[in-house]
N, C-alpha and C positions, 0 to 999 in steps of 0.2 A: 504493500500500500504506500510505503514511503517513496517508492520510485514514481508512483502516480502523482504524488504531491510535488515531487521535484519537476516532473514534466509540466504540471499545471503552472508552477511558478515561472518556468522558462517561457511559457507561451503567453504570460500575462499581457504584455504590452506589444505583442507582434502586430504588424499592420493587418488591418481587416478584421481584428477580433472585437472591435467596439468596446474594449475593456474599460477605458476611461468613462465612456458614455454610460455603460452598464453600472459602473460603481457609483457615478453621480446620481443616476436614477434610483438605484437601490438604497443608497445612503439617505437621500432626501425622504424617500418613503418610509424607511425604517425609523428614522429619527422622529418623524411626526407620529407614525403609528405606535411606536414604543411609548412615546410620551403620553398619548391619549389612552392607550390600553393600560399603562401603569396607573393612571388616574382612576380608571374604571375598577381595576383590581384593588386599588387603595381603598375605595369605598367598602369593599368586602373584607378588608383587613382590620376594620375597627374593632377594638377590644379583643382581638384574637390573641393578644400577648398574655392574657390572664391564664394561669394554670386552671385546668378544668373549665375552660370557657364554654364548652359545649353543655355544661350543666348549670350555667349561670343565666338567670332570667330577670328582666326588669318588670316590675309590677305596674300594670296599667289600670286605671279606673275608667269604666265605661258608663256614660250617663246621657240622659236626654236634656240638652241645654235649653230647648224650646218646646213648650207643651203643645204648640201647634203642629209639631212634627214627631213622628215615631222613630226618627233616625237616632241611633246611639252614636255618640262621639267618644273617641278614645283619647286618653291623656296620660302621658308618662310621668305624672306626679300624683302622690296620694297623701292622705293625712298622716300625722306623725306617729300614731299608735299602730298603724297597719302592719309595718314590717315586723316589729317585735311580737305583735299579736299573731301573725302567721307562723312565726317560729315556734311560739308556745302552743298553738292550737291545731296546727295542720301537720299530721304525720307525713313524712316524705320530704319535708323541707329541712335540709341539713343545717343550714345557717341563713341568717337574714341580717341586713344592715340598711341604714338610711343615711342620706346626705342632704343637707339644707344649705343651698348656696347663698352667700352674702353678696357675691359679685366681685368684680375686679375693683381694686382699691389701692390707693397710695397708703403706705404705712411708714412710720418713722422709727428709727432705732434710738437708743439712749444718747448717741452722739449727734442727734438731730439730722442724720442723713435720711433721705427719702428713697423708697423703692416701690415698685409696682408689682402686684401679685393678685392672683385669684384666690379668694377665701371661701371656705366651706366648713360648716359645722358637720361633725361626723361622730357616730357612736363608736363604742369600744369594739364592736364586732366587724368593723370595716375590713380589716386585713384578713378576716376569716373568709370573706366572700370575694373581695377585690384586692388581693394582696399586691404589695410592691416590696422590692428588696429594702430592708431597713438598715441604714448605716449607723444609726445611733438611737438608743432608747427602746422602751417596750410600749408599742402602740396601745395594747389593751389597758395598761396602767395609765398612760398619759391621757388617753381619751375618756377617762373616767374622772379626771381631776378638773375642777372648775378653773377657767381662764388659763389652761395649759394648751399648747399647740405644738404641731410638728411642721417643719418646713422642708421643701424639696432641696436636693443637693445643689440645684441651680441657684436658688435663693440664698442658701448658705454660702455658696462660693461668692456671690455678689456682695454679701455682707462681711466677707473676710475669712470664711471657713469655720472657725471655731465659734459657733453661735449658741450652743447649748447653755442655758441659764440666762441668756440675754432677754431683755424686755423690749417689746415692740408695742406701738400704739397706732390704730387705724385712724386715718384722716376723718372718715365719716363718723367715727365713734370716739370723739375726744374723751379722755379720762378712762377709757377701757384698756387696761394694760394687760398684755398677754405675755406669758413666760414660755420661751422656746425650750421644749424638753426632749425633742428628738428630731431626727433627720431621715427622710426616705428618698429613694431614687426617683428622679423626676419622671412624670408620666410622659409617654410619647404623644405625638400630635394626633395619632389615629385612635382617639378615645371619644366616647360620647359625653363624658363628664370630666371636665378639666378642673384641676385645682393645684395651687402651689403651696397653700398653707391650710392645714387641717386644725380646726378648733374643736375642743371637746364639746359634745352635744349638751352636756349639763350646763354649759355656759350660755345657752339660748336666751335666757332671761336678761342677760347683760346687753344683748344686741337687738332684741325685739321687745316691744311694750307688753306683749302677751306671749307666754311660752306655750306654743301649741304642739310640743313634741309628744304629748300623751293623749291628744284628742283623737276621736275616731271619725268625726265628721267635720268638714270644713278645713280651712287653712291648708289646702291641697298643694303644698310646695315641696314635699319630700320625695327625693329620688330614692326609690326602694329597690334593692337588689336581693335576690334570694338564690341560694345554691341548692339544687335538688339532689336527693340521694341517688346513687347510681341505679339506673333502670326505671326511674320514676318519670312518667310523662306528665306534662303540665295539665293536660285535659283531665287526667284522673283526679286532680285536686279540687275540682269544682264542688262536689258535695261538701267537703270539709270547709271550703271557703264560705259556702252558704251558711253552714252551721255556725261558723265564727261570726258572720254578720248578724245572724239571729240573736246570738248571745250578747254581742257588744254594741250593735247599732240599732237593735230593735227594728230590723229592716222590714219585717212583715207589716208592722203597724205603720211604718213610714210609707210603704207602697200603697197601703189601703188609703192613707190620708192623701197621697199625691195622685191616686187613681191609676197606678201602673208601675212599671219598672222604674226604679230610681237610681240604683247604683250596683254595678257588678265589677268584679276584678278578673283580669286575665294576665297571663304571663307570656312575655315575648322574649325570644332568645337575644341575649345581649349582642351577639355577633351579627345579627340581622337588623338591629335597631336602626343603624345609619343607612345601610343599603336599601332597606325597605322604604325609606322616605325619598330615595333618589332613583326610583325605577325608570322614570321617563328620561332623566339625564343620563343614566347608565346606558339605556337603549340607544339614545342619540349619539353619545360619544363613541360607543362601540361600533355603531353603524358607520360613522365618519372614519374611524380608525381603520376598519376593515376595508372601506372603500378606497382609502389611500393606499393601503398595503396591496390590495388586489390590483389596482391600476399599476402600481410600481412593479409587481411581480409579472403581470401580463406584458409590460414593456420589456422587462428583463428577458422573459422567455422569447419574445418576438426578436429581440436583438441577438440573443444567443442562437436561435435557430437560423437566423440570417447569416451569422458568422460560420455556422457549421456547414452550410451549403458550400462555402468556399474551401472547406476542408474535406470535401468528398474523397479526393484522391488519397488524403492522409488515412481516412478510414479504410479504404481498399488496401493500402500498403500494410496497415496494421494486421488486417485479416490474412493477407498473403504471407506475412511473417509468422502466422500461427495464433494470432490473438482471437479469443472467443468473444461472443457478444457481451458476456458479463464483464470481460476485461475492459471493453470500450465504455460500458456503462460506469465502471469504477473510475475510468479516466475522467469522464464528464462530471461524475460526483465530486472528485477531488478538485477539479477546476471550480465547480460551484461552491464548494466548501471554502476555498481560498478567497473567492470573490465575496462571499457572504461574510467571512471573517473580517476582511478589509472594510466592507460596508458597515458592519456592526460597530467596528472600532471608530469609523468615521461618524456614525450616528451618535455614539456616546460622546465623542468630541464636540459635535454640534450642540448636543443637549447641555454639556458643561459650559459651552460658550454663551448660550442663551439662558443660563441658570437664573440670573437675577430677574430677567423678564418673565421666565416661566413661573418662578415662585410668586411673583407679584400677581400674575393672572390666576394661578391655581389656589393661592391663599394658604399655602403651607410649604415647608422646606422640602426639597427634592430628596434629601437624605431619608425622610420619613417613609418613602416608598420602598426603601431597601429592607424588606422583610420577606419571610418565606412565602406568604400569601401572594405577593406580587412577583417576586423574582422567579419562583418555581414555574408558574404557568408561562411566563415570558420566555424562559429558556426552552421549555417544551414547544412553544409556538415556533421559535426560531429553528429548532431541529426539524420540526414538521415542514417548515417552509423550504429548508435545504433539501429535504428528501423529495418533496413535491416538484420543486423547480429543477431538480437534476434528473428526475425520472423521464419526463417527456423528451428533453433534448438528448438524454442518453439513449433512449429507445430509438429515436430518430437517427442518431449517429451510428448506432450499431447495425441498423438495417439498410444502410446505403450499399448498393450492389458492388461487388469486387470489380466488375467490368469498368467501373469509373476510373480505374487506374490507367486504362488504355484509351479512353475517349473523354471528350468534354462532357461534364455533367451539369445539367441545368434543372432546377426545380420547376416543374411544369405547373403544378397545382399551387395556388396561393390562397385558397379559401381559408386555411388555418391561420394565415396572417391576418386576414380580414376579421376573423372571429376574435382573435386576440386584440386587434385594434378596436373592434366594436365595444369591448369591455372598457377600454380606456375612454371612449366617447361617453359611455353610460356614467362612468365615474366623474368625468369632467362636467357634464351637464347637471348631475346631481349636486355636486359640491358648489358649483357656481350659483345655481338657483337657491340653495340653502344659504349661501353667503348673502345674497341680495335680500332674502326674506328676513334673516336674522338681523342684518344691519338696519332694515326698515323698522323691524319690531323694537330694536334697542332704541332707535330715535323716537319711536312712538312712546316708549316707556319714559324716557328722559323728559320729553316735552309734554307728557300727558298732564291733565289737570288733576291734581291729587285732592282737590277740595279745600286746600289751604295754601297760603302764600309763604314762600321761603325766601324770596329776594330781600336782602338787607336785614334778615333776622339773625341775631346772634344770641347764644345762651350759654350760661355757665352755672355750675352747682355752687351752693353756699356752704358745702362741706368744709369744716375747719374754720369757718368764720364765726366770730362772736355775735350772738343774737343782737346785742346792743349796737352793733355797727352796721346792720343791714339797712336801716333807714338812711344812714349817711351815704352808703354806697349808692342807693337808689337816687338820692338827691344829686350826687356828683355826676351820675350817668345822665340824668335829665338836663344837667347844665352844659353837657358837651354839645357844641354846634353840630348839626346834622342828625342828631338823635331825636326822633319824633315821639317815640313812646317807650316806656319801661314798665314791665309787668312781672308777675310772679305765677309760677305753676309747678305742679309736681312732676310733670313729664311733657314730652313732645310726641306728636303722632308717629314719627319714624321709629321710635323706640318701642312701640306697642303699649299695651295697657294690661293692668291686672283685671281680675274678674270678680264680679259680685252678682247676686241674684235679686231681681225685682219680684216681690211677693204679691199675692192676691190681697185685696183690700182687708180681708179678715186675717191676713197673716198666716193662713193655714197652708197655702200652696206656693211653690216657687214657679213663677210664670215663665221667665226666661233669664238668660245670663247676659250681662252687659260688659263692654270694655270700659273699665272704670279708670278715668284719668285723675281721680281724686280732686284736689283743691286747686282753684285758680282765682286770681283777683279780677277786678272789673276791666283790666286792660288786656288780658290774655287773648281773648277771641279776636279783638280788633287788631292786635299785633299780627296774628296769623290770617287776618282777613276772612274769618269764618263768620258769616252773617247769621243773625237770629231772624228767622222767617215768621215765626209766630210768638207772641208774647214780647218779652224784652230781655236785653242783655243784662248781666249783673251790674248793679250800681249801688253805691252806699246808701242812696236815698230809698230804694225800693226793695232791696234784697237783704236777707239776714244770713248769717253763717249757716252753712249746710244746705241752703237752697240748691236746687239742681236744674241744669239745662240738659235736655235729652235730644238725641238725633231723631230725624224724621222716621227712620225705620222703627225705633223704639216707641215713638208716639203712635204709629199705626198699630203696633202690637197691643199697646195699652187700650186703644179704642176697641180693638177686636175682643180682647179678653174681658174687659170691664164694661163694654157697651157705652163708652163715653163718646160724646160728640166732639169734645175739645179737651185736651189734656192740660192746657195752661191753667194754673191755679189749683189743680187737683193735688191731693196728698197721696204719696206712694211710700211703701216700705221697701227699703233696699238694705240687704245684709251689710253689716259693718257700719252703716250710716244711720239706721233707724228710720223714723218717719221724717219725710222731707216734702217740701212744696216745689212743684214744677213751675219755674219762672218763664221758660221759653223753649222753643224748638229750633234746632239748627239743621242744615242739610248734612247728610252723611258724607264723610270724607274717607280717604284711604288711610287705614290704620296699618302701620308697618309699611309694606310695599305692594305694588301692583302684582308682583310675582307671587307673593304670599300674603294676601290681604286678610285681615281679621274681619270676618263677616258679621260680628255681633254689633248691635246698636251701641252707641257711645254715650257717656254721661260725664258732665263736669259739675263739681260742687263748689260753692262759693266760700271763699275766705277773704275778708278784707286784709289789707296790708298789715294792720296791727295784730290781727289774729295769727298770721304767719309768725310774727316776731314773738308773740306770747307763747305759742306752742314750742317754738325753737328754744326759748328761754327755759321752759319746763323740761323739754326733751332735746338735749344737744344733738342727739343722733337723727333728729327730724331734719332731713335735708330736702331742698327744693331748688328749682331753677330760677334765676333772674333772666328774663328775656328782654332783648333790646331790639327795637325797630329803627333802622337807619334810613334816611331819605335817599332817593335815587341820586341826588346831587351832593351827597356827603363826600367829604374829602377821602382820598386814599389813605390807607393805614388805620381804618376804623377798628379793625380787630386788635391791632397793637394798642390803641388808646384804651379800649375797653379792658384789655388784659392788664394794662398798667394800673387802672383804677382798682381792679380786683386785688392785685398783688399788694397794694398799699394796706389792705385790711386783712390779709392772710399772714399768719405768723411765719410761714415758710416760703412766701412769695411763689407759690407753685400753682397759680390759677390756670385752668384749661378752659379757654373760651372757644366755642365751636360755631361755625357757620351752618345754619340749618340747611341752606342750599347745597353746600358741599357734602354734608352728612347724608342728605337724601340721595345725591348722586353716587356717593360711596356705597350706599346700600345696594346698588345695582352692579357692584363690582363683578359678581359671578356672571351676570349677563354680558358685561363688557368683555370679560375673559373668554366667554363662549364665542362672542363675535370675533375677537382677535384670533381665536383658534381656527375659526372658519376661514378667516382671511389667509392664515398661514397654510391651511389645508388646500384652499383653492389655488394658491400660488404654486404649491408643490405638484398638485395633480395636473394643472395646466402645463407646468414645466415638463413633467413626465410625458404627458400626451403629445406635446410639441416634439419632444425627443423621439418618441415612438413614431409619430407621423413623418418626421424628417427621415428616419431610418427606413420606414416602409416605402415612401415615395422615391427615395434615392435608389433603393434596391429594385423597385418596379421600373423606374426610368432606365436603369442599367440593363435589366432583364429584357425590356421591350424596346431597346434603343434601335434595333433593326426595323421593328414595326413603325416606330416614329420616323425613321429615315425614309422608308418606303412611302409613307403617307405624304411626307414633304415633297418627295420626288413626283408623286402622283398629283400634286397640285393643292393639297390641303393647306389651308392657312393656319396660323398659330391658334386663332380663336376656336376653330373647329376641333383642333386636336385637344386643346385644353378642355373644351366642353365635353368631349367624349370621355376623357380620362377622369375628369373631376366628377362627372355624373355617376360613373361607376363607384367612386368612393362615397359620394353623398348618398347613394342608394343604400349603403351599409350604415352610414352615419345617422340618417334620419330616424329609422326605428330605434337605434341605440339611444339617441338623444331623447326620444319620447319615453323610453323606459326610465331613463335618469330623471325626467321631469315627474313621472308618476311616483318614483321613490322619494323625491324631494317634497312633493305635495303631501304624501302620507306622513313623512317624518316631521315636517314643519307643522302640520295640523296637530300632531300629537304633542309637539313641544309647546305650542301656543295655548294649549289647554291650561297651562299654569298661570296665565295672565288674566287679570281682571279687565284690562284694556288691550285690544289687539288689532292689528291691521287686517284688512280684507285680503284674502288670497286671490287677487284679481288675475284673470287669465292673461292680461297684458304682461305681468311679471314673467310668466313661463314662456310666452312668445319671444320676448326680448332676450331672455337667457338662451333659448334654443337657437335663435338667429345668430347670436354671438358665437356659439360653438360651431355652428354650420359654416359661418363665414370664415372663422379661423381655420377650419379644415380646408376650405376652398382656397384660401390665401396661401397656406403653406404648400399645398399640392401644386398650385399654379406656379409658385416660385421654382420648385424643383423640376417640374415638367418643362417649364419654359427654358430653363438652363440646358436641359438635354435636347429639346426640340430645336434650339437655335444652333446646335453644333452642325458642322458640315456633314451631310448624309453619307459622303464617301467614306468618312472615318468609320462609320458603323458597318459598311458593306464591303470594305476593301479586301476582306479575307473570304468572301463568298465566291 
């Protein structure tokens, strides 16, 4: 076999082998295909690093959020007592744990240095279900002691390494001092639940006004994971789960009161949690990746077979010297292996060169895909491609007749070339059409009306700011030239909202769930340009604390459920807020993103400015946003000015002021990355198609040069010759392009189901894309055939 590899290396760059062209084509296709397929496999690698990952499940609660519908919704958060309750009450659950995220936060060390980390409360059983290698400390002991925590080795390294015993304090929770008692190995990126710092669950009361870690209903914010005993199927646990609910939740009485199913629990495999929510994206990325790889391989095969025709005498001589068919196939296999090896190395080099760009588009480090779930299938795929792409050329080469050593050999049938070329046309039309549609849809998303204004709106958290300084900050901001309005609110639409339930007038039934934005002042809605269409906006003269504004969707539901003609002025009961008066109705707007909108009705509750300050003085951990609306004619550098004002009133001068417009645009980063991936894929496929088309037309022009010469001598003009040859090619290209368009329509229609606002798949898009591909085919063919047809006919016939 080594002799075959030596022969393959010697032939690499001989004239007529198309080696450079084949390597370029294959390298480009492999680089893009490997990158996309590694991303697809990366989705399936989430949480596979846990020991016994096949036995770990995440508890989901299933409920009906709207009494007007029988549809059960699934949510991967539960109440605090559910996980330990399942461990105690359900045979077959070997271990159970829960996590309660505090979110990403700045924290300070004793030497007043600041760091950024993701914090989560965790119980002492966490490492029994979701273990990480422990560098220092005993997790079971640490996570049972109040105000103790463990940090990742990454955080420990940033803080200097030796951190055990050190005290840290969160910016959002001033005065809450945590003692670092242990260090664990940092979590990889491919996990469904990220944290850098673990705080003992018994410390919950220090970070929340109410400790819900032992409640059975409500406060559904706990990520609950269970490990099942070997051989136990999650479906078999349903009777025991129901028995637990009857015992602790009085579920039967609750169902009778609500008039049907209220709450059930299911178990979903932790390894499928991420990929299950990415099915459409996985399908589309895999389709694009295989399209690029397929076109690249078809082009490689086309060029290889064209090169082998010129080696017909070589095949005959090998056979004359005693070589068998399998020996010739081994020779072609060794050549394919060498070319693939060079191409794979080139693909890896390209990926490394574009690493920063790729990471920015994918949203994670490329090193995170280097795991068995990703690397194993990719290696198998490459081996399969080597075998497949060497078999057909090897079989062709081994079957060339020995008689070709004594006479000129010309390949008479070229249908196989057209078949291979047609696959490239399919891929080119598919990827080009997808690129146009994705680009148009991305522009539609970016420019779509979200129902609120972002232009000139800035916001920053009051975390770490003394309550007594907030009014001073507001006054200084109002005094800045170019700032039109300043307001307060607990959140912004792009970040999403928490959930609460609107109850029936008698308080007995939960009618529907709402996206609760909690408290805003009288300036909030006007800053975001959200109008009040019925009733009136909040104002100190007509509204009192805890009054509510509700969206039109919520108002219509209240009219239906309660038989009201008008909701303004009516009293409603909302969980966590109690009884409140509806002051007005506003139009529904996009909560979160158009790609993943929150379909629930929205509500805002009123707090005047002084109320925000009072609550903050009583509860220093109560943080909210200060929103600023700058005029269109405001001077440049407004963000810097606002940040400067905030920093004067923060002890560590670490204010983070955000532009709502930029944050909204950033929320569509995945869509932008997908568009950019399509652009790269389109460029690669068109390049490969052009290379293949050039190779085919060059070979055809050379094979039919005598025919061209005879036609010219017979009086045919150039236009007639080109029309004849190009029409033969377009006869193959037209149906291939149509197939590509059908594939693009199906894929894009599937992809756009994720958007609340979408473009129309107008027939004109498909016509323009098909015309582009067909004209490109005609142009390249015309250039090559013109060059051959313009040669002196005598040159082609001189040896006849």
